N, C-alpha and C positions, 0 to 999 in steps of 0.2 A: 759776356765780356763787353766792356765799353769800347766803342770804336772812336778813333781820333778823327777830327775834322781838320782841314788844312792848317788853320791858325794854331790849334792845339799841337799839331804835329811839329810845326816849325819851331815852337817854343819849348819842345821837349828836349832836355839835355842829351838824351840818347840820339836824337836826330843830329844834333851838333857833332856828337862823337862820330856818328856814321859818316857824316860829310868830311870830317877831319881825316878819318881813316881812308876814305876814298881818295882824297886829295894827296895823301901821303903814299898812294899806290900800295897800300896794305890791304890787298884785295880780299883775302879770306875773312879777316875780321870785319871789313867793310860789308861784305856779303852777309855775314851773321847779323850785324847790327841793323842793316836795312831789312833783312828778312823778319826779324823780331817786330820791327815797326810795321812792316807790310801786313803781318797777321792782325795787327791792332788798328789798321786804318780802313776807313770806309770811303765810299764814293769814288770819284775820279782821281783823287789823290793817290789812291791805292795803285792805279795804273802807272802813275809817275814813279812811285817807289819801286814797283816791279821792273819798270824799264831800267832804272838806275841799277838795281840789283843785278839784272841780266848783263849789263855792261861790266859790272865788277866780276861776275863769273866768267864772262868772255876773256877778260884780262887774266884771270886765274888760269883758264885753259891755255892761253898763250904762254904763260910762265912755265907750264907743265908740258909744252910742246904739242898740245892738242889743237892744231889749226882748224880742224873740222868743227870741233865743239865751239871754238871761238867764233867761227863764221856763223854758225847757227844762232848762237846767243846774241851776237851783235845784231843780226837781222831781226830777231824777236824783240830785243830791247828797242831798236829803232822804231819798229812798228808801234810799240806802246807809246814811246815818247813823242811820236809825230801824229798820233791819232787826234782827230778833231775833239776838242774839249779837254785835252790833257792839261791839268793845271801845272804851272811851272814851279810852284812852291818857292818862288823868289830867285830861281836860277835862270841863267841864260841857256835855255834848252836848245836854241838854234845853234849856239856855239858847240854844245855837247854833241848834238846830232851831226854837225858837220865833221867834227873830229872822228866820231864813230864811223860815219860814212866813208871817210878817207881810209881809215884802217881796214874796214870791210872790203873796200874796193881793192886794196893792195893784197889782201888775203885771197880774194877771188881771182886775182891775176897772177898768183903764185909768187908775189913779192913780199918783202919784209915789212910788216906793219909798224915795226919799231922805228922806221924812218919817219913816221908821222908823229904828231903831238900825242902825248899820253892823255887819255880822257880826264877831265877835271870838272868839278862842280863850281862854277863861278857865280857868285851872287850878282844880281843885276837890279839895282834900285829903280830902274826905269820900267821894270815889268811888275805885274801884279799877280796875285794868286790865281 
């Protein structure tokens, strides 16, 4: 199986669809779309995709009332997205991580994470791969 490099990945129409689904809060299809790409991606970009995928699954757990599952996956996703050398794939990962950290903190404090901003993938032209 041929593996994607970051530039190929960003230009793949399936990547654009996955981002669109994520930003529409359509968590299960977003998870499926990112998972397919994750299997085909190599290098550090694979870690970014997995982190985003885990955030989508955390959101799905929240929709289904599984706060523990959401807490675990938010934490795992953050770990991957904040790891040294994680490529941003053109996204503002700092913004995404801050959003997820806020939601995770509310979960850990027994509060409602939905009072925080919903995670989104925002393109940032000032950042590079």
